Backbone and ligand atoms as CSV (ligand in chain L), in Angstrom:
chain,resi,resn,atom,element,x,y,z
A,1,MET,N,N,-20.170,38.888,15.113
A,1,MET,CA,C,-20.984,39.525,14.059
A,1,MET,C,C,-22.462,39.486,14.428
A,2,THR,N,N,-23.193,40.514,14.025
A,2,THR,CA,C,-24.638,40.485,14.273
A,2,THR,C,C,-25.291,39.460,13.339
A,3,ILE,N,N,-26.393,38.920,13.807
A,3,ILE,CA,C,-27.126,37.924,13.015
A,3,ILE,C,C,-28.438,38.554,12.570
A,4,ASP,N,N,-28.652,38.622,11.263
A,4,ASP,CA,C,-29.884,39.215,10.727
A,4,ASP,C,C,-30.549,38.198,9.799
A,5,ILE,N,N,-31.355,37.310,10.407
A,5,ILE,CA,C,-32.025,36.278,9.597
A,5,ILE,C,C,-33.554,36.414,9.689
A,6,GLY,N,N,-33.990,37.600,10.108
A,6,GLY,CA,C,-35.428,37.871,10.115
A,6,GLY,C,C,-36.154,37.355,11.351
A,7,ILE,N,N,-35.395,37.027,12.402
A,7,ILE,CA,C,-36.005,36.574,13.665
A,7,ILE,C,C,-35.460,37.474,14.773
A,8,PRO,N,N,-36.326,38.056,15.613
A,8,PRO,CA,C,-35.833,38.914,16.691
A,8,PRO,C,C,-34.872,38.155,17.611
A,9,GLU,N,N,-33.943,38.875,18.226
A,9,GLU,CA,C,-32.921,38.238,19.062
A,9,GLU,C,C,-33.535,37.388,20.172
A,10,SER,N,N,-34.563,37.920,20.834
A,10,SER,CA,C,-35.161,37.177,21.953
A,10,SER,C,C,-35.752,35.851,21.464
A,11,ALA,N,N,-36.330,35.858,20.264
A,11,ALA,CA,C,-36.916,34.637,19.703
A,11,ALA,C,C,-35.813,33.650,19.318
A,12,ARG,N,N,-34.753,34.161,18.758
A,12,ARG,CA,C,-33.611,33.313,18.382
A,12,ARG,C,C,-33.073,32.587,19.609
A,13,ILE,N,N,-32.898,33.331,20.693
A,13,ILE,CA,C,-32.346,32.744,21.924
A,13,ILE,C,C,-33.331,31.722,22.504
A,14,ALA,N,N,-34.615,32.053,22.462
A,14,ALA,CA,C,-35.633,31.148,23.021
A,14,ALA,C,C,-35.707,29.845,22.218
A,15,VAL,N,N,-35.635,29.933,20.900
A,15,VAL,CA,C,-35.677,28.712,20.081
A,15,VAL,C,C,-34.403,27.890,20.296
A,16,ALA,N,N,-33.264,28.580,20.438
A,16,ALA,CA,C,-31.998,27.869,20.678
A,16,ALA,C,C,-32.067,27.095,22.001
A,17,GLU,N,N,-32.732,27.666,23.005
A,17,GLU,CA,C,-32.887,26.948,24.287
A,17,GLU,C,C,-33.705,25.673,24.096
A,18,LYS,N,N,-34.747,25.746,23.284
A,18,LYS,CA,C,-35.570,24.547,23.012
A,18,LYS,C,C,-34.720,23.501,22.276
A,19,LEU,N,N,-33.925,23.964,21.321
A,19,LEU,CA,C,-33.051,23.031,20.584
A,19,LEU,C,C,-32.071,22.357,21.544
A,20,ASN,N,N,-31.551,23.111,22.516
A,20,ASN,CA,C,-30.609,22.522,23.471
A,20,ASN,C,C,-31.286,21.487,24.377
A,21,VAL,N,N,-32.526,21.734,24.742
A,21,VAL,CA,C,-33.277,20.738,25.531
A,21,VAL,C,C,-33.477,19.474,24.687
A,22,PHE,N,N,-33.813,19.662,23.424
A,22,PHE,CA,C,-34.026,18.514,22.535
A,22,PHE,C,C,-32.712,17.754,22.312
A,23,LEU,N,N,-31.631,18.514,22.212
A,23,LEU,CA,C,-30.304,17.919,22.043
A,23,LEU,C,C,-29.939,17.068,23.268
A,24,ALA,N,N,-30.102,17.635,24.456
A,24,ALA,CA,C,-29.756,16.917,25.683
A,24,ALA,C,C,-30.607,15.654,25.825
A,25,THR,N,N,-31.875,15.763,25.512
A,25,THR,CA,C,-32.776,14.601,25.627
A,25,THR,C,C,-32.382,13.527,24.616
A,26,SER,N,N,-32.096,13.953,23.395
A,26,SER,CA,C,-31.680,12.997,22.355
A,26,SER,C,C,-30.389,12.299,22.761
A,27,TYR,N,N,-29.487,13.055,23.387
A,27,TYR,CA,C,-28.207,12.455,23.796
A,27,TYR,C,C,-28.426,11.395,24.870
A,28,MET,N,N,-29.292,11.695,25.832
A,28,MET,CA,C,-29.605,10.719,26.884
A,28,MET,C,C,-30.198,9.452,26.273
A,29,VAL,N,N,-31.086,9.610,25.304
A,29,VAL,CA,C,-31.727,8.439,24.693
A,29,VAL,C,C,-30.697,7.654,23.872
A,30,ARG,N,N,-29.770,8.386,23.262
A,30,ARG,CA,C,-28.724,7.720,22.490
A,30,ARG,C,C,-27.840,6.859,23.414
A,31,VAL,N,N,-27.421,7.432,24.539
A,31,VAL,CA,C,-26.579,6.690,25.497
A,31,VAL,C,C,-27.330,5.458,25.997
A,32,LYS,N,N,-28.601,5.650,26.317
A,32,LYS,CA,C,-29.418,4.545,26.822
A,32,LYS,C,C,-29.538,3.441,25.768
A,33,THR,N,N,-29.743,3.839,24.518
A,33,THR,CA,C,-29.925,2.861,23.444
A,33,THR,C,C,-28.645,2.055,23.224
A,34,GLN,N,N,-27.493,2.745,23.285
A,34,GLN,CA,C,-26.233,2.004,23.100
A,34,GLN,C,C,-25.950,1.106,24.302
A,35,ASN,N,N,-26.271,1.576,25.491
A,35,ASN,CA,C,-26.161,0.760,26.708
A,35,ASN,C,C,-26.972,-0.541,26.517
A,36,PHE,N,N,-28.192,-0.405,25.997
A,36,PHE,CA,C,-29.047,-1.588,25.806
A,36,PHE,C,C,-28.498,-2.485,24.684
A,37,HIS,N,N,-27.931,-1.882,23.647
A,37,HIS,CA,C,-27.269,-2.645,22.573
A,37,HIS,C,C,-26.191,-3.552,23.178
A,38,TRP,N,N,-25.438,-3.018,24.132
A,38,TRP,CA,C,-24.359,-3.804,24.745
A,38,TRP,C,C,-24.905,-4.839,25.727
A,39,ASN,N,N,-25.890,-4.472,26.522
A,39,ASN,CA,C,-26.243,-5.271,27.697
A,39,ASN,C,C,-27.504,-6.110,27.579
A,40,VAL,N,N,-28.203,-5.999,26.440
A,40,VAL,CA,C,-29.423,-6.799,26.305
A,40,VAL,C,C,-29.081,-8.296,26.378
A,41,GLU,N,N,-29.950,-9.039,27.067
A,41,GLU,CA,C,-29.804,-10.495,27.158
A,41,GLU,C,C,-31.177,-11.112,27.051
A,42,GLY,N,N,-31.273,-12.239,26.361
A,42,GLY,CA,C,-32.563,-12.925,26.281
A,42,GLY,C,C,-32.749,-13.607,24.952
A,43,PRO,N,N,-33.933,-14.195,24.758
A,43,PRO,CA,C,-34.173,-14.992,23.550
A,43,PRO,C,C,-34.171,-14.167,22.259
A,44,HIS,N,N,-34.372,-12.846,22.376
A,44,HIS,CA,C,-34.405,-12.009,21.168
A,44,HIS,C,C,-33.110,-11.230,20.982
A,45,PHE,N,N,-32.038,-11.709,21.639
A,45,PHE,CA,C,-30.771,-10.961,21.616
A,45,PHE,C,C,-30.327,-10.514,20.224
A,46,PRO,N,N,-30.233,-11.412,19.229
A,46,PRO,CA,C,-29.649,-10.961,17.944
A,46,PRO,C,C,-30.449,-9.813,17.328
A,47,MET,N,N,-31.771,-9.934,17.367
A,47,MET,CA,C,-32.630,-8.910,16.761
A,47,MET,C,C,-32.542,-7.600,17.536
A,48,LEU,N,N,-32.609,-7.658,18.853
A,48,LEU,CA,C,-32.595,-6.418,19.653
A,48,LEU,C,C,-31.217,-5.751,19.617
A,49,HIS,N,N,-30.165,-6.550,19.691
A,49,HIS,CA,C,-28.796,-6.017,19.607
A,49,HIS,C,C,-28.641,-5.203,18.317
A,50,SER,N,N,-29.130,-5.757,17.234
A,50,SER,CA,C,-29.004,-5.099,15.936
A,50,SER,C,C,-29.973,-3.914,15.796
A,51,MET,N,N,-31.191,-4.057,16.283
A,51,MET,CA,C,-32.153,-2.946,16.197
A,51,MET,C,C,-31.671,-1.756,17.024
A,52,PHE,N,N,-31.144,-2.009,18.207
A,52,PHE,CA,C,-30.649,-0.907,19.049
A,52,PHE,C,C,-29.460,-0.208,18.378
A,53,GLU,N,N,-28.650,-0.967,17.668
A,53,GLU,CA,C,-27.525,-0.336,16.952
A,53,GLU,C,C,-28.054,0.609,15.863
A,54,ASP,N,N,-29.015,0.133,15.090
A,54,ASP,CA,C,-29.611,1.012,14.056
A,54,ASP,C,C,-30.163,2.284,14.698
A,55,GLN,N,N,-30.784,2.118,15.866
A,55,GLN,CA,C,-31.440,3.269,16.502
A,55,GLN,C,C,-30.429,4.259,17.080
A,56,TYR,N,N,-29.321,3.780,17.654
A,56,TYR,CA,C,-28.368,4.779,18.172
A,56,TYR,C,C,-27.611,5.450,17.035
A,57,ASP,N,N,-27.457,4.747,15.896
A,57,ASP,CA,C,-26.880,5.406,14.715
A,57,ASP,C,C,-27.792,6.536,14.237
A,58,THR,N,N,-29.089,6.267,14.196
A,58,THR,CA,C,-30.064,7.284,13.790
A,58,THR,C,C,-30.003,8.478,14.740
A,59,LEU,N,N,-29.941,8.193,16.039
A,59,LEU,CA,C,-29.877,9.264,17.038
A,59,LEU,C,C,-28.582,10.072,16.908
A,60,SER,N,N,-27.472,9.394,16.632
A,60,SER,CA,C,-26.192,10.105,16.498
A,60,SER,C,C,-26.262,11.146,15.386
A,61,GLY,N,N,-26.815,10.740,14.253
A,61,GLY,CA,C,-26.942,11.678,13.129
A,61,GLY,C,C,-27.836,12.845,13.492
A,62,SER,N,N,-28.914,12.542,14.175
A,62,SER,CA,C,-29.872,13.582,14.556
A,62,SER,C,C,-29.252,14.570,15.547
A,63,ILE,N,N,-28.533,14.049,16.535
A,63,ILE,CA,C,-27.905,14.885,17.566
A,63,ILE,C,C,-26.983,15.924,16.930
A,64,ASP,N,N,-26.193,15.490,15.964
A,64,ASP,CA,C,-25.275,16.415,15.296
A,64,ASP,C,C,-26.050,17.530,14.594
A,65,GLU,N,N,-27.140,17.162,13.957
A,65,GLU,CA,C,-27.954,18.172,13.255
A,65,GLU,C,C,-28.596,19.149,14.243
A,66,VAL,N,N,-29.070,18.649,15.373
A,66,VAL,CA,C,-29.706,19.526,16.366
A,66,VAL,C,C,-28.671,20.533,16.894
A,67,ALA,N,N,-27.482,20.025,17.253
A,67,ALA,CA,C,-26.432,20.902,17.796
A,67,ALA,C,C,-26.052,21.975,16.775
A,68,GLU,N,N,-25.951,21.583,15.521
A,68,GLU,CA,C,-25.560,22.557,14.497
A,68,GLU,C,C,-26.643,23.601,14.269
A,69,ARG,N,N,-27.899,23.223,14.468
A,69,ARG,CA,C,-28.976,24.219,14.335
A,69,ARG,C,C,-28.901,25.258,15.465
A,70,VAL,N,N,-28.445,24.846,16.654
A,70,VAL,CA,C,-28.236,25.821,17.741
A,70,VAL,C,C,-27.186,26.840,17.302
A,71,ARG,N,N,-26.102,26.346,16.727
A,71,ARG,CA,C,-25.009,27.221,16.287
A,71,ARG,C,C,-25.469,28.148,15.154
A,72,MET,N,N,-26.351,27.643,14.292
A,72,MET,CA,C,-26.868,28.486,13.193
A,72,MET,C,C,-27.658,29.671,13.736
A,73,LEU,N,N,-28.209,29.512,14.952
A,73,LEU,CA,C,-28.927,30.621,15.587
A,73,LEU,C,C,-27.973,31.518,16.373
A,74,GLY,N,N,-26.675,31.209,16.330
A,74,GLY,CA,C,-25.687,32.063,16.978
A,74,GLY,C,C,-25.489,31.776,18.448
A,75,GLU,N,N,-26.098,30.689,18.949
A,75,GLU,CA,C,-25.989,30.367,20.371
A,75,GLU,C,C,-25.038,29.191,20.563
A,76,ARG,N,N,-24.664,28.973,21.837
A,76,ARG,CA,C,-23.762,27.872,22.168
A,76,ARG,C,C,-24.564,26.591,22.370
A,77,SER,N,N,-24.087,25.543,21.740
A,77,SER,CA,C,-24.725,24.237,21.898
A,77,SER,C,C,-24.262,23.591,23.212
A,78,VAL,N,N,-25.184,22.962,23.963
A,78,VAL,CA,C,-24.743,22.189,25.122
A,78,VAL,C,C,-23.867,21.047,24.611
A,79,GLY,N,N,-22.908,20.613,25.437
A,79,GLY,CA,C,-21.988,19.607,24.916
A,79,GLY,C,C,-21.324,18.736,25.963
A,80,SER,N,N,-21.541,19.036,27.241
A,80,SER,CA,C,-20.899,18.211,28.275
A,80,SER,C,C,-21.921,17.229,28.851
A,81,MET,N,N,-21.419,16.164,29.448
A,81,MET,CA,C,-22.315,15.177,30.044
A,81,MET,C,C,-23.177,15.826,31.130
A,82,GLN,N,N,-22.574,16.717,31.923
A,82,GLN,CA,C,-23.344,17.396,32.978
A,82,GLN,C,C,-24.497,18.201,32.387
A,83,GLU,N,N,-24.224,18.876,31.277
A,83,GLU,CA,C,-25.289,19.665,30.634
A,83,GLU,C,C,-26.377,18.752,30.071
A,84,PHE,N,N,-25.968,17.645,29.474
A,84,PHE,CA,C,-26.964,16.725,28.911
A,84,PHE,C,C,-27.890,16.217,30.027
A,85,ILE,N,N,-27.295,15.849,31.159
A,85,ILE,CA,C,-28.098,15.338,32.280
A,85,ILE,C,C,-29.017,16.440,32.826
A,86,LYS,N,N,-28.459,17.649,32.935
A,86,LYS,CA,C,-29.226,18.772,33.501
A,86,LYS,C,C,-30.436,19.139,32.634
A,87,HIS,N,N,-30.269,19.118,31.322
A,87,HIS,CA,C,-31.329,19.626,30.435
A,87,HIS,C,C,-32.236,18.535,29.855
A,88,SER,N,N,-31.864,17.268,30.038
A,88,SER,CA,C,-32.663,16.197,29.424
A,88,SER,C,C,-34.063,16.095,30.034
A,89,LEU,N,N,-35.022,15.778,29.191
A,89,LEU,CA,C,-36.402,15.564,29.641
A,89,LEU,C,C,-36.635,14.124,30.086
A,90,VAL,N,N,-35.663,13.251,29.862
A,90,VAL,CA,C,-35.814,11.846,30.293
A,90,VAL,C,C,-34.687,11.476,31.252
A,91,GLU,N,N,-34.963,10.446,32.057
A,91,GLU,CA,C,-33.999,9.978,33.060
A,91,GLU,C,C,-33.022,8.993,32.429
A,92,GLU,N,N,-31.891,8.839,33.088
A,92,GLU,CA,C,-30.964,7.776,32.702
A,92,GLU,C,C,-31.587,6.422,33.031
A,93,ALA,N,N,-31.103,5.368,32.383
A,93,ALA,CA,C,-31.556,4.014,32.698
A,93,ALA,C,C,-30.960,3.590,34.041
A,94,THR,N,N,-31.690,2.719,34.739
A,94,THR,CA,C,-31.110,2.141,35.950
A,94,THR,C,C,-29.960,1.229,35.521
A,95,VAL,N,N,-29.009,1.028,36.425
A,95,VAL,CA,C,-27.831,0.242,36.066
A,95,VAL,C,C,-28.117,-1.245,36.298
A,96,GLY,N,N,-28.163,-1.988,35.203
A,96,GLY,CA,C,-28.303,-3.440,35.280
A,96,GLY,C,C,-29.721,-3.911,35.582
A,97,GLY,N,N,-29.926,-5.206,35.375
A,97,GLY,CA,C,-31.161,-5.857,35.786
A,97,GLY,C,C,-32.383,-5.610,34.922
A,98,LEU,N,N,-32.195,-5.052,33.717
A,98,LEU,CA,C,-33.369,-4.774,32.881
A,98,LEU,C,C,-33.630,-5.929,31.912
A,99,THR,N,N,-34.890,-6.328,31.820
A,99,THR,CA,C,-35.268,-7.358,30.858
A,99,THR,C,C,-35.373,-6.741,29.460
A,100,GLU,N,N,-35.473,-7.605,28.459
A,100,GLU,CA,C,-35.697,-7.125,27.086
A,100,GLU,C,C,-36.940,-6.237,27.059
A,101,HIS,N,N,-37.992,-6.695,27.704
A,101,HIS,CA,C,-39.260,-5.965,27.705
A,101,HIS,C,C,-39.100,-4.594,28.350
A,102,ALA,N,N,-38.371,-4.538,29.467
A,102,ALA,CA,C,-38.176,-3.261,30.169
A,102,ALA,C,C,-37.364,-2.286,29.309
A,103,MET,N,N,-36.364,-2.794,28.616
A,103,MET,CA,C,-35.561,-1.921,27.740
A,103,MET,C,C,-36.427,-1.338,26.627
A,104,LEU,N,N,-37.220,-2.189,25.997
A,104,LEU,CA,C,-38.091,-1.718,24.904
A,104,LEU,C,C,-39.116,-0.712,25.425
A,105,THR,N,N,-39.657,-0.980,26.601
A,105,THR,CA,C,-40.664,-0.080,27.184
A,105,THR,C,C,-40.063,1.287,27.491
A,106,GLN,N,N,-38.845,1.294,28.064
A,106,GLN,CA,C,-38.192,2.577,28.379
A,106,GLN,C,C,-37.911,3.372,27.118
A,107,LEU,N,N,-37.370,2.710,26.102
A,107,LEU,CA,C,-37.038,3.438,24.867
A,107,LEU,C,C,-38.302,3.939,24.182
A,108,HIS,N,N,-39.356,3.126,24.201
A,108,HIS,CA,C,-40.617,3.560,23.597
A,108,HIS,C,C,-41.126,4.823,24.288
A,109,HIS,N,N,-41.080,4.822,25.600
A,109,HIS,CA,C,-41.484,6.010,26.375
A,109,HIS,C,C,-40.624,7.213,25.991
A,110,ASP,N,N,-39.314,7.009,25.915
A,110,ASP,CA,C,-38.399,8.120,25.642
A,110,ASP,C,C,-38.639,8.711,24.249
A,111,HIS,N,N,-38.895,7.855,23.264
A,111,HIS,CA,C,-39.174,8.391,21.921
A,111,HIS,C,C,-40.517,9.115,21.902
A,112,GLU,N,N,-41.463,8.667,22.701
A,112,GLU,CA,C,-42.726,9.420,22.791
A,112,GLU,C,C,-42.486,10.800,23.418
A,113,VAL,N,N,-41.595,10.873,24.398
A,113,VAL,CA,C,-41.245,12.185,24.981
A,113,VAL,C,C,-40.607,13.071,23.903
A,114,LEU,N,N,-39.722,12.494,23.110
A,114,LEU,CA,C,-39.077,13.270,22.035
A,114,LEU,C,C,-40.124,13.753,21.017
A,115,ILE,N,N,-41.069,12.907,20.675
A,115,ILE,CA,C,-42.118,13.291,19.711
A,115,ILE,C,C,-42.951,14.439,20.281
A,116,LYS,N,N,-43.360,14.299,21.541
A,116,LYS,CA,C,-44.230,15.338,22.136
A,116,LYS,C,C,-43.480,16.653,22.317
A,117,SER,N,N,-42.204,16.579,22.698
A,117,SER,CA,C,-41.457,17.840,22.857
A,117,SER,C,C,-41.169,18.459,21.494
A,118,ALA,N,N,-40.857,17.646,20.489
A,118,ALA,CA,C,-40.625,18.196,19.140
A,118,ALA,C,C,-41.896,18.872,18.625
A,119,ARG,N,N,-43.049,18.306,18.941
A,119,ARG,CA,C,-44.316,18.908,18.507
A,119,ARG,C,C,-44.507,20.272,19.184
A,120,GLU,N,N,-44.257,20.310,20.496
A,120,GLU,CA,C,-44.379,21.569,21.239
A,120,GLU,C,C,-43.368,22.606,20.716
A,121,PHE,N,N,-42.138,22.167,20.459
A,121,PHE,CA,C,-41.086,23.091,20.024
A,121,PHE,C,C,-41.329,23.565,18.588
A,122,ALA,N,N,-41.895,22.711,17.740
A,122,ALA,CA,C,-42.227,23.123,16.365
A,122,ALA,C,C,-43.263,24.245,16.413
A,123,GLU,N,N,-44.262,24.067,17.266
A,123,GLU,CA,C,-45.304,25.091,17.401
A,123,GLU,C,C,-44.705,26.381,17.961
A,124,PHE,N,N,-43.787,26.242,18.920
A,124,PHE,CA,C,-43.133,27.410,19.512
A,124,PHE,C,C,-42.317,28.156,18.458
A,125,ALA,N,N,-41.510,27.423,17.700
A,125,ALA,CA,C,-40.676,28.065,16.663
A,125,ALA,C,C,-41.564,28.750,15.622
A,126,GLY,N,N,-42.638,28.080,15.243
A,126,GLY,CA,C,-43.572,28.668,14.269
A,126,GLY,C,C,-44.171,29.967,14.783
A,127,ALA,N,N,-44.517,29.985,16.059
A,127,ALA,CA,C,-45.119,31.191,16.660
A,127,ALA,C,C,-44.114,32.345,16.719
A,128,GLN,N,N,-42.803,32.013,16.706
A,128,GLN,CA,C,-41.765,33.058,16.705
A,128,GLN,C,C,-41.409,33.492,15.275
A,129,GLY,N,N,-42.031,32.871,14.287
A,129,GLY,CA,C,-41.689,33.163,12.898
A,129,GLY,C,C,-40.459,32.411,12.419
A,130,ASP,N,N,-39.976,31.453,13.232
A,130,ASP,CA,C,-38.792,30.672,12.851
A,130,ASP,C,C,-39.253,29.409,12.114
A,131,VAL,N,N,-39.603,29.600,10.834
A,131,VAL,CA,C,-40.149,28.461,10.073
A,131,VAL,C,C,-39.085,27.399,9.794
A,132,GLY,N,N,-37.793,27.823,9.767
A,132,GLY,CA,C,-36.709,26.847,9.558
A,132,GLY,C,C,-36.696,25.808,10.656
A,133,ASN,N,N,-36.788,26.268,11.897
A,133,ASN,CA,C,-36.768,25.313,13.015
A,133,ASN,C,C,-38.126,24.663,13.254
A,134,GLU,N,N,-39.194,25.325,12.822
A,134,GLU,CA,C,-40.510,24.661,12.855
A,134,GLU,C,C,-40.450,23.422,11.947
A,135,ASP,N,N,-39.879,23.603,10.779
A,135,ASP,CA,C,-39.741,22.503,9.829
A,135,ASP,C,C,-38.785,21.432,10.373
A,136,PHE,N,N,-37.690,21.880,10.999
A,136,PHE,CA,C,-36.709,20.931,11.539
A,136,PHE,C,C,-37.331,20.058,12.632
A,137,PHE,N,N,-38.034,20.701,13.566
A,137,PHE,CA,C,-38.673,19.919,14.637
A,137,PHE,C,C,-39.736,18.980,14.054
A,138,THR,N,N,-40.417,19.423,12.997
A,138,THR,CA,C,-41.403,18.557,12.346
A,138,THR,C,C,-40.720,17.306,11.784
A,139,SER,N,N,-39.535,17.492,11.215
A,139,SER,CA,C,-38.800,16.330,10.681
A,139,SER,C,C,-38.383,15.379,11.813
A,140,ARG,N,N,-38.101,15.934,13.003
A,140,ARG,CA,C,-37.757,15.065,14.148
A,140,ARG,C,C,-38.989,14.277,14.599
A,141,ILE,N,N,-40.165,14.903,14.550
A,141,ILE,CA,C,-41.393,14.171,14.903
A,141,ILE,C,C,-41.502,12.931,14.022
A,142,GLN,N,N,-41.328,13.125,12.722
A,142,GLN,CA,C,-41.478,12.012,11.769
A,142,GLN,C,C,-40.446,10.916,12.053
A,143,MET,N,N,-39.207,11.336,12.330
A,143,MET,CA,C,-38.141,10.370,12.586
A,143,MET,C,C,-38.415,9.548,13.850
A,144,HIS,N,N,-38.778,10.239,14.941
A,144,HIS,CA,C,-38.997,9.519,16.205
A,144,HIS,C,C,-40.304,8.725,16.190
A,145,GLU,N,N,-41.274,9.156,15.380
A,145,GLU,CA,C,-42.500,8.350,15.232
A,145,GLU,C,C,-42.172,7.003,14.600
A,146,LYS,N,N,-41.236,6.991,13.666
A,146,LYS,CA,C,-40.863,5.729,13.017
A,146,LYS,C,C,-40.182,4.797,14.020
A,147,VAL,N,N,-39.267,5.356,14.828
A,147,VAL,CA,C,-38.567,4.521,15.828
A,147,VAL,C,C,-39.571,4.012,16.872
A,148,ALA,N,N,-40.470,4.898,17.313
A,148,ALA,CA,C,-41.469,4.491,18.321
A,148,ALA,C,C,-42.354,3.372,17.778
A,149,TRP,N,N,-42.716,3.478,16.516
A,149,TRP,CA,C,-43.537,2.426,15.885
A,149,TRP,C,C,-42.797,1.087,15.913
A,150,MET,N,N,-41.510,1.091,15.582
A,150,MET,CA,C,-40.742,-0.159,15.562
A,150,MET,C,C,-40.654,-0.770,16.961
A,151,LEU,N,N,-40.445,0.078,17.957
A,151,LEU,CA,C,-40.379,-0.412,19.338
A,151,LEU,C,C,-41.732,-0.968,19.767
A,152,ARG,N,N,-42.809,-0.269,19.394
A,152,ARG,CA,C,-44.166,-0.696,19.765
A,152,ARG,C,C,-44.504,-2.013,19.083
A,153,ALA,N,N,-44.169,-2.120,17.799
A,153,ALA,CA,C,-44.478,-3.349,17.060
A,153,ALA,C,C,-43.717,-4.533,17.657
A,154,THR,N,N,-42.505,-4.282,18.146
A,154,THR,CA,C,-41.720,-5.339,18.781
A,154,THR,C,C,-42.328,-5.713,20.139
A,155,LEU,N,N,-42.726,-4.680,20.892
A,155,LEU,CA,C,-43.359,-4.912,22.209
A,155,LEU,C,C,-44.671,-5.663,22.080
A,156,ASN,N,N,-45.372,-5.466,20.966
A,156,ASN,CA,C,-46.688,-6.081,20.789
A,156,ASN,C,C,-46.605,-7.578,20.473
A,157,ALA,N,N,-45.406,-8.075,20.199
A,157,ALA,CA,C,-45.278,-9.517,19.907
A,157,ALA,C,C,-45.678,-10.301,21.170
A,158,LYS,N,N,-46.420,-11.365,20.976
A,158,LYS,CA,C,-46.969,-12.133,22.125
A,158,LYS,C,C,-45.891,-12.666,23.056
A,159,ASN,N,N,-44.734,-13.021,22.474
A,159,ASN,CA,C,-43.678,-13.637,23.310
A,159,ASN,C,C,-42.646,-12.624,23.808
A,160,MET,N,N,-42.916,-11.309,23.660
A,160,MET,CA,C,-41.921,-10.321,24.079
A,160,MET,C,C,-42.118,-9.939,25.535
L,1,LIG,FE,FE,-21.699,-2.836,18.817
């Protein structure tokens, strides 16, 4: 069926591509966060184990919403591990050997990447007249700013 939601086809496809990049990046950060939930070791284990669980739960909910917004634009959502790796703006974590501090630093960086890309994509969607996705990306900025703040506040502790 044709899609007539007041956005030209080329703009719809372009915004869907941005959503897929955001989806792939969010998925990579989600995998990394759960990996750290499982493998973190150190004096702050109970707190970090639990904080990482809260964060991958938050990411899981967000990922589903991002993918569904791609479908609302009539495009195919990326969904395979190969696609997530190909389109992600962040790298996978190295395997093993990461300290608590290194895990927090990597996740903080990754959420900052998500915030900056969501800001760029919100502006892009707005320029295409896609206010729905401009608003959606704005909501992702707010969500990832909260997670980044928690990671930063934890990193700022003198004994971390
Ligand atoms: Fe668990």
